Gaussian input, Z-matrix of N, CA and C with variables (Angstrom, degrees):
# hf/3-21g

backbone

0 1
 N
 C     1     B1
 C     2     B2     1     A1
 N     3     B3     2     A2     1     D1
 C     4     B4     3     A3     2     D2
 C     5     B5     4     A4     3     D3
 N     6     B6     5     A5     4     D4
 C     7     B7     6     A6     5     D5
 C     8     B8     7     A7     6     D6
 N     9     B9     8     A8     7     D7
 C    10    B10     9     A9     8     D8
 C    11    B11    10    A10     9     D9
 N    12    B12    11    A11    10    D10
 C    13    B13    12    A12    11    D11
 C    14    B14    13    A13    12    D12
 N    15    B15    14    A14    13    D13
 C    16    B16    15    A15    14    D14
 C    17    B17    16    A16    15    D15
 N    18    B18    17    A17    16    D16
 C    19    B19    18    A18    17    D17
 C    20    B20    19    A19    18    D18
 N    21    B21    20    A20    19    D19
 C    22    B22    21    A21    20    D20
 C    23    B23    22    A22    21    D21
 N    24    B24    23    A23    22    D22
 C    25    B25    24    A24    23    D23
 C    26    B26    25    A25    24    D24
 N    27    B27    26    A26    25    D25
 C    28    B28    27    A27    26    D26
 C    29    B29    28    A28    27    D27
 N    30    B30    29    A29    28    D28
 C    31    B31    30    A30    29    D29
 C    32    B32    31    A31    30    D30
 N    33    B33    32    A32    31    D31
 C    34    B34    33    A33    32    D32
 C    35    B35    34    A34    33    D33
 N    36    B36    35    A35    34    D34
 C    37    B37    36    A36    35    D35
 C    38    B38    37    A37    36    D36
 N    39    B39    38    A38    37    D37
 C    40    B40    39    A39    38    D38
 C    41    B41    40    A40    39    D39
 N    42    B42    41    A41    40    D40
 C    43    B43    42    A42    41    D41
 C    44    B44    43    A43    42    D42
 N    45    B45    44    A44    43    D43
 C    46    B46    45    A45    44    D44
 C    47    B47    46    A46    45    D45
 N    48    B48    47    A47    46    D46
 C    49    B49    48    A48    47    D47
 C    50    B50    49    A49    48    D48
 N    51    B51    50    A50    49    D49
 C    52    B52    51    A51    50    D50
 C    53    B53    52    A52    51    D51
 N    54    B54    53    A53    52    D52
 C    55    B55    54    A54    53    D53
 C    56    B56    55    A55    54    D54
 N    57    B57    56    A56    55    D55
 C    58    B58    57    A57    56    D56
 C    59    B59    58    A58    57    D57
 N    60    B60    59    A59    58    D58
 C    61    B61    60    A60    59    D59
 C    62    B62    61    A61    60    D60
 N    63    B63    62    A62    61    D61
 C    64    B64    63    A63    62    D62
 C    65    B65    64    A64    63    D63
 N    66    B66    65    A65    64    D64
 C    67    B67    66    A66    65    D65
 C    68    B68    67    A67    66    D66
 N    69    B69    68    A68    67    D67
 C    70    B70    69    A69    68    D68
 C    71    B71    70    A70    69    D69
 N    72    B72    71    A71    70    D70
 C    73    B73    72    A72    71    D71
 C    74    B74    73    A73    72    D72
 N    75    B75    74    A74    73    D73
 C    76    B76    75    A75    74    D74
 C    77    B77    76    A76    75    D75
 N    78    B78    77    A77    76    D76
 C    79    B79    78    A78    77    D77
 C    80    B80    79    A79    78    D78
 N    81    B81    80    A80    79    D79
 C    82    B82    81    A81    80    D80
 C    83    B83    82    A82    81    D81
 N    84    B84    83    A83    82    D82
 C    85    B85    84    A84    83    D83
 C    86    B86    85    A85    84    D84
 N    87    B87    86    A86    85    D85
 C    88    B88    87    A87    86    D86
 C    89    B89    88    A88    87    D87
 N    90    B90    89    A89    88    D88
 C    91    B91    90    A90    89    D89
 C    92    B92    91    A91    90    D90
 N    93    B93    92    A92    91    D91
 C    94    B94    93    A93    92    D92
 C    95    B95    94    A94    93    D93
 N    96    B96    95    A95    94    D94
 C    97    B97    96    A96    95    D95
 C    98    B98    97    A97    96    D96
 N    99    B99    98    A98    97    D97
 C   100   B100    99    A99    98    D98
 C   101   B101   100   A100    99    D99
 N   102   B102   101   A101   100   D100
 C   103   B103   102   A102   101   D101
 C   104   B104   103   A103   102   D102
 N   105   B105   104   A104   103   D103
 C   106   B106   105   A105   104   D104
 C   107   B107   106   A106   105   D105
 N   108   B108   107   A107   106   D106
 C   109   B109   108   A108   107   D107
 C   110   B110   109   A109   108   D108
 N   111   B111   110   A110   109   D109
 C   112   B112   111   A111   110   D110
 C   113   B113   112   A112   111   D111
 N   114   B114   113   A113   112   D112
 C   115   B115   114   A114   113   D113
 C   116   B116   115   A115   114   D114
 N   117   B117   116   A116   115   D115
 C   118   B118   117   A117   116   D116
 C   119   B119   118   A118   117   D117
 N   120   B120   119   A119   118   D118
 C   121   B121   120   A120   119   D119
 C   122   B122   121   A121   120   D120
 N   123   B123   122   A122   121   D121
 C   124   B124   123   A123   122   D122
 C   125   B125   124   A124   123   D123
 N   126   B126   125   A125   124   D124
 C   127   B127   126   A126   125   D125
 C   128   B128   127   A127   126   D126
 N   129   B129   128   A128   127   D127
 C   130   B130   129   A129   128   D128
 C   131   B131   130   A130   129   D129
 N   132   B132   131   A131   130   D130
 C   133   B133   132   A132   131   D131
 C   134   B134   133   A133   132   D132
 N   135   B135   134   A134   133   D133
 C   136   B136   135   A135   134   D134
 C   137   B137   136   A136   135   D135
 N   138   B138   137   A137   136   D136
 C   139   B139   138   A138   137   D137
 C   140   B140   139   A139   138   D138
 N   141   B141   140   A140   139   D139
 C   142   B142   141   A141   140   D140
 C   143   B143   142   A142   141   D141
 N   144   B144   143   A143   142   D142
 C   145   B145   144   A144   143   D143
 C   146   B146   145   A145   144   D144
 N   147   B147   146   A146   145   D145
 C   148   B148   147   A147   146   D146
 C   149   B149   148   A148   147   D147
 N   150   B150   149   A149   148   D148
 C   151   B151   150   A150   149   D149
 C   152   B152   151   A151   150   D150
 N   153   B153   152   A152   151   D151
 C   154   B154   153   A153   152   D152
 C   155   B155   154   A154   153   D153
 N   156   B156   155   A155   154   D154
 C   157   B157   156   A156   155   D155
 C   158   B158   157   A157   156   D156
 N   159   B159   158   A158   157   D157
 C   160   B160   159   A159   158   D158
 C   161   B161   160   A160   159   D159
 N   162   B162   161   A161   160   D160
 C   163   B163   162   A162   161   D161
 C   164   B164   163   A163   162   D162
 N   165   B165   164   A164   163   D163
 C   166   B166   165   A165   164   D164
 C   167   B167   166   A166   165   D165
 N   168   B168   167   A167   166   D166
 C   169   B169   168   A168   167   D167
 C   170   B170   169   A169   168   D168
 N   171   B171   170   A170   169   D169
 C   172   B172   171   A171   170   D170
 C   173   B173   172   A172   171   D171
 N   174   B174   173   A173   172   D172
 C   175   B175   174   A174   173   D173
 C   176   B176   175   A175   174   D174
 N   177   B177   176   A176   175   D175
 C   178   B178   177   A177   176   D176
 C   179   B179   178   A178   177   D177
 N   180   B180   179   A179   178   D178
 C   181   B181   180   A180   179   D179
 C   182   B182   181   A181   180   D180
 N   183   B183   182   A182   181   D181
 C   184   B184   183   A183   182   D182
 C   185   B185   184   A184   183   D183
 N   186   B186   185   A185   184   D184
 C   187   B187   186   A186   185   D185
 C   188   B188   187   A187   186   D186
 N   189   B189   188   A188   187   D187
 C   190   B190   189   A189   188   D188
 C   191   B191   190   A190   189   D189
 N   192   B192   191   A191   190   D190
 C   193   B193   192   A192   191   D191
 C   194   B194   193   A193   192   D192
 N   195   B195   194   A194   193   D193
 C   196   B196   195   A195   194   D194
 C   197   B197   196   A196   195   D195
 N   198   B198   197   A197   196   D196
 C   199   B199   198   A198   197   D197
 C   200   B200   199   A199   198   D198
 N   201   B201   200   A200   199   D199
 C   202   B202   201   A201   200   D200
 C   203   B203   202   A202   201   D201
 N   204   B204   203   A203   202   D202
 C   205   B205   204   A204   203   D203
 C   206   B206   205   A205   204   D204
 N   207   B207   206   A206   205   D205
 C   208   B208   207   A207   206   D206
 C   209   B209   208   A208   207   D207
 N   210   B210   209   A209   208   D208
 C   211   B211   210   A210   209   D209
 C   212   B212   211   A211   210   D210
 N   213   B213   212   A212   211   D211
 C   214   B214   213   A213   212   D212
 C   215   B215   214   A214   213   D213
 N   216   B216   215   A215   214   D214
 C   217   B217   216   A216   215   D215
 C   218   B218   217   A217   216   D216
 N   219   B219   218   A218   217   D217
 C   220   B220   219   A219   218   D218
 C   221   B221   220   A220   219   D219
 N   222   B222   221   A221   220   D220
 C   223   B223   222   A222   221   D221
 C   224   B224   223   A223   222   D222
 N   225   B225   224   A224   223   D223
 C   226   B226   225   A225   224   D224
 C   227   B227   226   A226   225   D225
 N   228   B228   227   A227   226   D226
 C   229   B229   228   A228   227   D227
 C   230   B230   229   A229   228   D228
 N   231   B231   230   A230   229   D229
 C   232   B232   231   A231   230   D230
 C   233   B233   232   A232   231   D231
 N   234   B234   233   A233   232   D232
 C   235   B235   234   A234   233   D233
 C   236   B236   235   A235   234   D234
 N   237   B237   236   A236   235   D235
 C   238   B238   237   A237   236   D236
 C   239   B239   238   A238   237   D237
 N   240   B240   239   A239   238   D238
 C   241   B241   240   A240   239   D239
 C   242   B242   241   A241   240   D240
 N   243   B243   242   A242   241   D241
 C   244   B244   243   A243   242   D242
 C   245   B245   244   A244   243   D243
 N   246   B246   245   A245   244   D244
 C   247   B247   246   A246   245   D245
 C   248   B248   247   A247   246   D246
 N   249   B249   248   A248   247   D247
 C   250   B250   249   A249   248   D248
 C   251   B251   250   A250   249   D249
 N   252   B252   251   A251   250   D250
 C   253   B253   252   A252   251   D251
 C   254   B254   253   A253   252   D252
 N   255   B255   254   A254   253   D253
 C   256   B256   255   A255   254   D254
 C   257   B257   256   A256   255   D255
 N   258   B258   257   A257   256   D256
 C   259   B259   258   A258   257   D257
 C   260   B260   259   A259   258   D258
 N   261   B261   260   A260   259   D259
 C   262   B262   261   A261   260   D260
 C   263   B263   262   A262   261   D261
 N   264   B264   263   A263   262   D262
 C   265   B265   264   A264   263   D263
 C   266   B266   265   A265   264   D264
 N   267   B267   266   A266   265   D265
 C   268   B268   267   A267   266   D266
 C   269   B269   268   A268   267   D267
 N   270   B270   269   A269   268   D268
 C   271   B271   270   A270   269   D269
 C   272   B272   271   A271   270   D270
 N   273   B273   272   A272   271   D271
 C   274   B274   273   A273   272   D272
 C   275   B275   274   A274   273   D273
 N   276   B276   275   A275   274   D274
 C   277   B277   276   A276   275   D275
 C   278   B278   277   A277   276   D276
 N   279   B279   278   A278   277   D277
 C   280   B280   279   A279   278   D278
 C   281   B281   280   A280   279   D279
 N   282   B282   281   A281   280   D280
 C   283   B283   282   A282   281   D281
 C   284   B284   283   A283   282   D282
 N   285   B285   284   A284   283   D283
 C   286   B286   285   A285   284   D284
 C   287   B287   286   A286   285   D285
 N   288   B288   287   A287   286   D286
 C   289   B289   288   A288   287   D287
 C   290   B290   289   A289   288   D288
 N   291   B291   290   A290   289   D289
 C   292   B292   291   A291   290   D290
 C   293   B293   292   A292   291   D291
 N   294   B294   293   A293   292   D292
 C   295   B295   294   A294   293   D293
 C   296   B296   295   A295   294   D294
 N   297   B297   296   A296   295   D295
 C   298   B298   297   A297   296   D296
 C   299   B299   298   A298   297   D297
 N   300   B300   299   A299   298   D298
 C   301   B301   300   A300   299   D299
 C   302   B302   301   A301   300   D300
 N   303   B303   302   A302   301   D301
 C   304   B304   303   A303   302   D302
 C   305   B305   304   A304   303   D303
 N   306   B306   305   A305   304   D304
 C   307   B307   306   A306   305   D305
 C   308   B308   307   A307   306   D306
 N   309   B309   308   A308   307   D307
 C   310   B310   309   A309   308   D308
 C   311   B311   310   A310   309   D309
 N   312   B312   311   A311   310   D310
 C   313   B313   312   A312   311   D311
 C   314   B314   313   A313   312   D312
 N   315   B315   314   A314   313   D313
 C   316   B316   315   A315   314   D314
 C   317   B317   316   A316   315   D315
 N   318   B318   317   A317   316   D316
 C   319   B319   318   A318   317   D317
 C   320   B320   319   A319   318   D318
 N   321   B321   320   A320   319   D319
 C   322   B322   321   A321   320   D320
 C   323   B323   322   A322   321   D321
 N   324   B324   323   A323   322   D322
 C   325   B325   324   A324   323   D323
 C   326   B326   325   A325   324   D324
 N   327   B327   326   A326   325   D325
 C   328   B328   327   A327   326   D326
 C   329   B329   328   A328   327   D327

   B1=1.4399
   B2=1.5181
   B3=1.3126
   B4=1.4391
   B5=1.5224
   B6=1.3301
   B7=1.4500
   B8=1.5263
   B9=1.3008
   B10=1.4493
   B11=1.5306
   B12=1.2810
   B13=1.4532
   B14=1.5350
   B15=1.3126
   B16=1.4650
   B17=1.5110
   B18=1.3263
   B19=1.4698
   B20=1.5148
   B21=1.3253
   B22=1.4780
   B23=1.5294
   B24=1.3170
   B25=1.4637
   B26=1.5260
   B27=1.3189
   B28=1.4549
   B29=1.5330
   B30=1.3216
   B31=1.4462
   B32=1.5208
   B33=1.3370
   B34=1.4708
   B35=1.5381
   B36=1.3277
   B37=1.4552
   B38=1.5372
   B39=1.3246
   B40=1.4690
   B41=1.5211
   B42=1.3317
   B43=1.4652
   B44=1.5279
   B45=1.3159
   B46=1.4652
   B47=1.5128
   B48=1.3211
   B49=1.4712
   B50=1.5442
   B51=1.3391
   B52=1.4562
   B53=1.5143
   B54=1.3248
   B55=1.4799
   B56=1.5165
   B57=1.3226
   B58=1.4510
   B59=1.5356
   B60=1.3381
   B61=1.4787
   B62=1.5356
   B63=1.3186
   B64=1.4721
   B65=1.5230
   B66=1.3217
   B67=1.4612
   B68=1.5262
   B69=1.3096
   B70=1.4841
   B71=1.5059
   B72=1.3287
   B73=1.4527
   B74=1.5158
   B75=1.3314
   B76=1.4614
   B77=1.5235
   B78=1.3257
   B79=1.4709
   B80=1.5291
   B81=1.3158
   B82=1.4653
   B83=1.5341
   B84=1.3061
   B85=1.4618
   B86=1.5209
   B87=1.3289
   B88=1.4666
   B89=1.5064
   B90=1.3120
   B91=1.4622
   B92=1.5231
   B93=1.3264
   B94=1.4629
   B95=1.5204
   B96=1.3169
   B97=1.4550
   B98=1.5373
   B99=1.3217
   B100=1.4445
   B101=1.5086
   B102=1.3282
   B103=1.4512
   B104=1.5212
   B105=1.3423
   B106=1.4722
   B107=1.5262
   B108=1.3562
   B109=1.4530
   B110=1.5151
   B111=1.3225
   B112=1.4570
   B113=1.5143
   B114=1.3312
   B115=1.4756
   B116=1.5203
   B117=1.3130
   B118=1.4528
   B119=1.5207
   B120=1.3076
   B121=1.4592
   B122=1.5266
   B123=1.3232
   B124=1.4582
   B125=1.5369
   B126=1.3182
   B127=1.4379
   B128=1.5191
   B129=1.3241
   B130=1.4601
   B131=1.5221
   B132=1.3174
   B133=1.4709
   B134=1.5303
   B135=1.3160
   B136=1.4580
   B137=1.5160
   B138=1.3264
   B139=1.4577
   B140=1.5220
   B141=1.3344
   B142=1.4616
   B143=1.5178
   B144=1.3112
   B145=1.4733
   B146=1.5118
   B147=1.3324
   B148=1.4650
   B149=1.5238
   B150=1.3166
   B151=1.4651
   B152=1.5243
   B153=1.3401
   B154=1.4703
   B155=1.5218
   B156=1.3473
   B157=1.4651
   B158=1.5246
   B159=1.3196
   B160=1.4562
   B161=1.5197
   B162=1.3137
   B163=1.4472
   B164=1.5302
   B165=1.3152
   B166=1.4658
   B167=1.5155
   B168=1.2967
   B169=1.4769
   B170=1.5164
   B171=1.3178
   B172=1.4572
   B173=1.5246
   B174=1.3039
   B175=1.4595
   B176=1.5415
   B177=1.3347
   B178=1.4736
   B179=1.5380
   B180=1.3298
   B181=1.4833
   B182=1.5322
   B183=1.3405
   B184=1.4519
   B185=1.5318
   B186=1.3226
   B187=1.4642
   B188=1.5238
   B189=1.3387
   B190=1.4608
   B191=1.5218
   B192=1.3250
   B193=1.4641
   B194=1.5437
   B195=1.3143
   B196=1.4668
   B197=1.5356
   B198=1.3271
   B199=1.4510
   B200=1.5306
   B201=1.2940
   B202=1.4714
   B203=1.5256
   B204=1.3440
   B205=1.4680
   B206=1.5274
   B207=1.3265
   B208=1.4657
   B209=1.5327
   B210=1.3308
   B211=1.4694
   B212=1.5224
   B213=1.3300
   B214=1.4593
   B215=1.5358
   B216=1.3405
   B217=1.4661
   B218=1.5260
   B219=1.3375
   B220=1.4418
   B221=1.5260
   B222=1.3108
   B223=1.4627
   B224=1.5266
   B225=1.3079
   B226=1.4783
   B227=1.5312
   B228=1.3026
   B229=1.4608
   B230=1.5165
   B231=1.3345
   B232=1.4525
   B233=1.5238
   B234=1.3080
   B235=1.4649
   B236=1.5274
   B237=1.3334
   B238=1.4575
   B239=1.5251
   B240=1.2976
   B241=1.4395
   B242=1.5070
   B243=1.3196
   B244=1.4791
   B245=1.5291
   B246=1.3319
   B247=1.4497
   B248=1.5187
   B249=1.3445
   B250=1.4576
   B251=1.5125
   B252=1.3175
   B253=1.4621
   B254=1.5189
   B255=1.3596
   B256=1.4577
   B257=1.5381
   B258=1.3081
   B259=1.4647
   B260=1.5065
   B261=1.3333
   B262=1.4656
   B263=1.5277
   B264=1.3294
   B265=1.4518
   B266=1.5219
   B267=1.3389
   B268=1.4550
   B269=1.5116
   B270=1.3331
   B271=1.4671
   B272=1.5222
   B273=1.3336
   B274=1.4724
   B275=1.5254
   B276=1.3304
   B277=1.4509
   B278=1.5291
   B279=1.3554
   B280=1.4585
   B281=1.5040
   B282=1.3156
   B283=1.4860
   B284=1.5236
   B285=1.3153
   B286=1.4528
   B287=1.5154
   B288=1.3254
   B289=1.4582
   B290=1.5169
   B291=1.3386
   B292=1.4474
   B293=1.5202
   B294=1.3277
   B295=1.4586
   B296=1.5136
   B297=1.3129
   B298=1.4600
   B299=1.5181
   B300=1.3231
   B301=1.4731
   B302=1.5243
   B303=1.3155
   B304=1.4537
   B305=1.5213
   B306=1.3266
   B307=1.4680
   B308=1.5362
   B309=1.3446
   B310=1.4785
   B311=1.5109
   B312=1.3188
   B313=1.4527
   B314=1.5089
   B315=1.3295
   B316=1.4739
   B317=1.5149
   B318=1.3461
   B319=1.4633
   B320=1.4994
   B321=1.3388
   B322=1.4469
   B323=1.5238
   B324=1.3150
   B325=1.4643
   B326=1.5151
   B327=1.3242
   B328=1.4923
   B329=1.5000
   A1=108.13
   A2=115.54
   A3=121.50
   A4=110.21
   A5=117.66
   A6=121.23
   A7=111.17
   A8=119.24
   A9=120.74
   A10=109.81
   A11=115.52
   A12=120.58
   A13=110.57
   A14=115.33
   A15=119.56
   A16=108.53
   A17=118.10
   A18=119.43
   A19=114.59
   A20=117.08
   A21=118.55
   A22=110.08
   A23=117.63
   A24=120.51
   A25=110.35
   A26=117.71
   A27=121.23
   A28=110.60
   A29=117.98
   A30=121.15
   A31=111.44
   A32=116.59
   A33=120.18
   A34=110.90
   A35=116.86
   A36=120.39
   A37=111.48
   A38=116.39
   A39=120.70
   A40=109.50
   A41=116.81
   A42=120.65
   A43=110.40
   A44=116.77
   A45=120.46
   A46=111.87
   A47=116.25
   A48=120.53
   A49=111.39
   A50=115.42
   A51=118.71
   A52=112.13
   A53=117.43
   A54=119.86
   A55=111.65
   A56=119.61
   A57=122.27
   A58=112.60
   A59=116.32
   A60=118.13
   A61=111.39
   A62=116.45
   A63=120.45
   A64=113.42
   A65=118.12
   A66=120.72
   A67=110.83
   A68=114.70
   A69=121.86
   A70=107.50
   A71=116.26
   A72=122.12
   A73=108.32
   A74=115.35
   A75=121.51
   A76=108.37
   A77=118.99
   A78=120.82
   A79=110.83
   A80=115.21
   A81=121.89
   A82=107.07
   A83=117.32
   A84=121.74
   A85=110.67
   A86=114.22
   A87=119.13
   A88=111.15
   A89=116.39
   A90=120.33
   A91=113.10
   A92=118.02
   A93=120.16
   A94=113.89
   A95=117.21
   A96=119.74
   A97=111.88
   A98=117.94
   A99=120.35
   A100=113.16
   A101=117.39
   A102=123.09
   A103=108.77
   A104=116.48
   A105=120.37
   A106=111.58
   A107=116.52
   A108=119.08
   A109=110.55
   A110=113.54
   A111=122.51
   A112=105.39
   A113=116.11
   A114=120.52
   A115=107.21
   A116=114.49
   A117=121.33
   A118=107.27
   A119=115.38
   A120=120.70
   A121=110.97
   A122=113.62
   A123=117.66
   A124=110.67
   A125=116.09
   A126=120.39
   A127=117.01
   A128=118.79
   A129=119.31
   A130=113.06
   A131=114.03
   A132=122.29
   A133=106.88
   A134=117.13
   A135=121.65
   A136=110.38
   A137=115.33
   A138=122.02
   A139=104.95
   A140=116.92
   A141=121.47
   A142=111.10
   A143=115.10
   A144=123.46
   A145=106.08
   A146=117.44
   A147=122.98
   A148=108.90
   A149=115.98
   A150=121.82
   A151=109.40
   A152=115.61
   A153=123.37
   A154=108.45
   A155=117.50
   A156=118.74
   A157=112.32
   A158=115.07
   A159=120.22
   A160=111.53
   A161=116.09
   A162=122.46
   A163=109.55
   A164=114.79
   A165=119.84
   A166=109.26
   A167=116.92
   A168=123.42
   A169=107.26
   A170=116.95
   A171=118.95
   A172=113.28
   A173=117.79
   A174=121.56
   A175=109.48
   A176=117.88
   A177=120.01
   A178=113.72
   A179=116.95
   A180=119.29
   A181=110.54
   A182=117.44
   A183=121.26
   A184=110.52
   A185=116.22
   A186=121.17
   A187=109.76
   A188=116.50
   A189=120.84
   A190=111.23
   A191=117.85
   A192=120.71
   A193=110.16
   A194=117.14
   A195=120.99
   A196=111.99
   A197=117.83
   A198=121.74
   A199=111.54
   A200=117.05
   A201=122.29
   A202=112.21
   A203=118.13
   A204=120.10
   A205=110.87
   A206=117.29
   A207=121.45
   A208=110.68
   A209=115.73
   A210=120.53
   A211=110.13
   A212=116.67
   A213=120.00
   A214=111.93
   A215=116.07
   A216=119.48
   A217=111.89
   A218=116.71
   A219=120.17
   A220=111.63
   A221=116.41
   A222=120.19
   A223=111.48
   A224=117.94
   A225=122.36
   A226=112.96
   A227=117.49
   A228=121.37
   A229=109.56
   A230=118.20
   A231=119.14
   A232=110.35
   A233=116.03
   A234=120.35
   A235=107.85
   A236=116.02
   A237=118.23
   A238=110.61
   A239=116.92
   A240=122.86
   A241=114.72
   A242=118.22
   A243=121.73
   A244=111.71
   A245=118.14
   A246=122.16
   A247=108.36
   A248=117.21
   A249=121.66
   A250=110.66
   A251=116.20
   A252=122.02
   A253=105.79
   A254=115.55
   A255=120.03
   A256=110.39
   A257=115.81
   A258=122.85
   A259=107.05
   A260=116.68
   A261=122.04
   A262=108.20
   A263=115.63
   A264=121.14
   A265=110.27
   A266=116.25
   A267=121.51
   A268=106.85
   A269=117.31
   A270=122.21
   A271=110.75
   A272=115.80
   A273=120.43
   A274=111.48
   A275=118.75
   A276=121.41
   A277=112.40
   A278=116.84
   A279=121.75
   A280=114.47
   A281=117.57
   A282=120.72
   A283=109.64
   A284=114.20
   A285=121.98
   A286=107.68
   A287=116.28
   A288=121.23
   A289=108.91
   A290=115.77
   A291=119.88
   A292=109.13
   A293=114.99
   A294=121.91
   A295=108.47
   A296=115.97
   A297=122.67
   A298=107.05
   A299=116.29
   A300=121.72
   A301=107.00
   A302=115.01
   A303=122.73
   A304=108.55
   A305=119.00
   A306=120.54
   A307=112.96
   A308=117.48
   A309=119.35
   A310=112.42
   A311=118.02
   A312=121.42
   A313=110.82
   A314=114.73
   A315=119.73
   A316=107.81
   A317=115.12
   A318=119.60
   A319=109.26
   A320=115.94
   A321=121.33
   A322=109.50
   A323=115.29
   A324=121.59
   A325=107.04
   A326=117.71
   A327=118.78
   A328=112.71
   D1=131.06
   D2=-178.24
   D3=-95.94
   D4=125.92
   D5=-177.54
   D6=-102.32
   D7=10.32
   D8=179.52
   D9=124.32
   D10=-167.18
   D11=-178.22
   D12=-65.16
   D13=144.29
   D14=172.66
   D15=-65.60
   D16=149.78
   D17=-177.54
   D18=-53.61
   D19=-39.58
   D20=-178.22
   D21=-68.29
   D22=-36.61
   D23=178.35
   D24=-69.44
   D25=-43.25
   D26=178.55
   D27=-63.08
   D28=-39.53
   D29=177.95
   D30=-65.33
   D31=-41.10
   D32=176.72
   D33=-61.75
   D34=-44.29
   D35=179.27
   D36=-64.47
   D37=-38.67
   D38=176.72
   D39=-62.54
   D40=-43.38
   D41=179.68
   D42=-60.27
   D43=-41.71
   D44=178.11
   D45=-61.46
   D46=-43.32
   D47=-179.42
   D48=-65.97
   D49=-45.58
   D50=-177.86
   D51=-69.50
   D52=-31.23
   D53=-176.78
   D54=-69.16
   D55=-13.41
   D56=179.19
   D57=-62.51
   D58=-28.89
   D59=178.78
   D60=-104.37
   D61=13.84
   D62=176.64
   D63=91.16
   D64=7.09
   D65=179.65
   D66=-75.00
   D67=155.86
   D68=175.88
   D69=-113.17
   D70=137.92
   D71=-179.26
   D72=-110.76
   D73=124.65
   D74=178.57
   D75=-112.92
   D76=111.03
   D77=179.37
   D78=-63.07
   D79=148.81
   D80=177.51
   D81=-114.98
   D82=122.94
   D83=179.71
   D84=-82.62
   D85=153.02
   D86=177.35
   D87=104.42
   D88=136.19
   D89=-176.51
   D90=-87.03
   D91=-16.43
   D92=-175.76
   D93=-101.23
   D94=11.54
   D95=-177.45
   D96=-79.03
   D97=-25.14
   D98=-176.15
   D99=86.57
   D100=-7.64
   D101=-176.37
   D102=-130.73
   D103=137.14
   D104=175.79
   D105=-95.87
   D106=-27.05
   D107=-177.19
   D108=-157.39
   D109=155.79
   D110=170.45
   D111=-110.77
   D112=125.90
   D113=-179.28
   D114=-111.26
   D115=120.16
   D116=178.66
   D117=-107.81
   D118=114.73
   D119=-175.50
   D120=-124.02
   D121=-178.22
   D122=178.43
   D123=-67.09
   D124=106.10
   D125=177.95
   D126=84.26
   D127=4.88
   D128=178.89
   D129=-154.30
   D130=159.90
   D131=174.51
   D132=-130.21
   D133=133.81
   D134=-178.89
   D135=-126.69
   D136=138.57
   D137=168.83
   D138=-99.79
   D139=121.01
   D140=-169.83
   D141=-118.22
   D142=131.63
   D143=170.33
   D144=-110.02
   D145=126.68
   D146=-174.51
   D147=-109.97
   D148=132.43
   D149=177.77
   D150=-139.16
   D151=155.79
   D152=177.30
   D153=-126.16
   D154=93.77
   D155=-178.57
   D156=-71.46
   D157=156.52
   D158=177.03
   D159=-71.04
   D160=-40.19
   D161=-177.56
   D162=-108.76
   D163=156.19
   D164=177.53
   D165=-72.51
   D166=121.17
   D167=178.39
   D168=-126.01
   D169=123.78
   D170=178.74
   D171=-129.31
   D172=-17.58
   D173=-179.75
   D174=-75.22
   D175=125.29
   D176=-178.86
   D177=-54.62
   D178=-36.93
   D179=-179.75
   D180=-66.17
   D181=-40.22
   D182=178.07
   D183=-66.79
   D184=-40.98
   D185=178.52
   D186=-62.91
   D187=-43.72
   D188=179.84
   D189=-60.81
   D190=-37.17
   D191=179.58
   D192=-75.35
   D193=-47.27
   D194=-174.90
   D195=-67.06
   D196=-30.11
   D197=-175.81
   D198=-118.61
   D199=32.98
   D200=-177.27
   D201=-58.93
   D202=-36.35
   D203=-179.28
   D204=-70.37
   D205=-44.06
   D206=178.15
   D207=-63.15
   D208=-41.16
   D209=179.45
   D210=-64.95
   D211=-40.81
   D212=178.20
   D213=-62.27
   D214=-39.60
   D215=176.75
   D216=-63.79
   D217=-41.22
   D218=177.63
   D219=-63.26
   D220=-40.58
   D221=-178.37
   D222=-67.05
   D223=-28.50
   D224=-179.42
   D225=-72.69
   D226=-19.64
   D227=-177.62
   D228=-71.70
   D229=119.29
   D230=177.60
   D231=-71.99
   D232=124.79
   D233=179.83
   D234=-151.84
   D235=148.70
   D236=177.72
   D237=-67.16
   D238=161.71
   D239=-176.51
   D240=-60.29
   D241=-21.06
   D242=-178.82
   D243=-80.63
   D244=-6.93
   D245=-179.89
   D246=-98.42
   D247=122.07
   D248=177.70
   D249=-84.38
   D250=145.66
   D251=173.04
   D252=-112.00
   D253=126.35
   D254=-170.70
   D255=-131.16
   D256=135.76
   D257=169.30
   D258=-102.49
   D259=122.06
   D260=-177.95
   D261=-111.24
   D262=128.57
   D263=-179.29
   D264=-116.53
   D265=120.97
   D266=171.89
   D267=-91.80
   D268=107.23
   D269=-175.55
   D270=-76.44
   D271=156.58
   D272=-179.26
   D273=-65.50
   D274=-20.36
   D275=179.41
   D276=-87.44
   D277=4.72
   D278=177.99
   D279=95.63
   D280=-7.91
   D281=-179.68
   D282=-76.31
   D283=153.16
   D284=175.61
   D285=-118.14
   D286=124.87
   D287=178.25
   D288=-120.73
   D289=140.29
   D290=177.20
   D291=-124.21
   D292=142.28
   D293=179.93
   D294=-129.40
   D295=127.02
   D296=177.52
   D297=-81.28
   D298=129.44
   D299=-179.25
   D300=-92.76
   D301=118.30
   D302=179.75
   D303=-104.67
   D304=164.76
   D305=-177.82
   D306=-56.19
   D307=-34.11
   D308=-176.35
   D309=-131.86
   D310=34.12
   D311=179.72
   D312=168.47
   D313=-175.24
   D314=173.71
   D315=-136.46
   D316=158.29
   D317=175.16
   D318=-140.80
   D319=147.11
   D320=178.29
   D321=-69.59
   D322=140.87
   D323=175.56
   D324=-98.31
   D325=121.37
   D326=-178.25
   D327=-68.00

């Protein structure tokens, strides 16, 4: 049973997407870190968790429920306010959705 892109493939695709604006993607090793990559871009730094859901999910409330454990791990990471924490979803239909993880909620990144 296929659950989506393999982590290395998803990370490579994320790097391709982020590099379009000149960002650099640094992979993070280890499964318990809560982060798959650090993205350093023009004027920002992002801690990114990448997932490939089976079903298309785009509503922030549904994402918050379905990925509550990953979001909790991201929130536990101590980081200054200038560092964004992002959950990136590669949908089965080929779309890429990003959600900014806030202290008490999440919001879609356009």
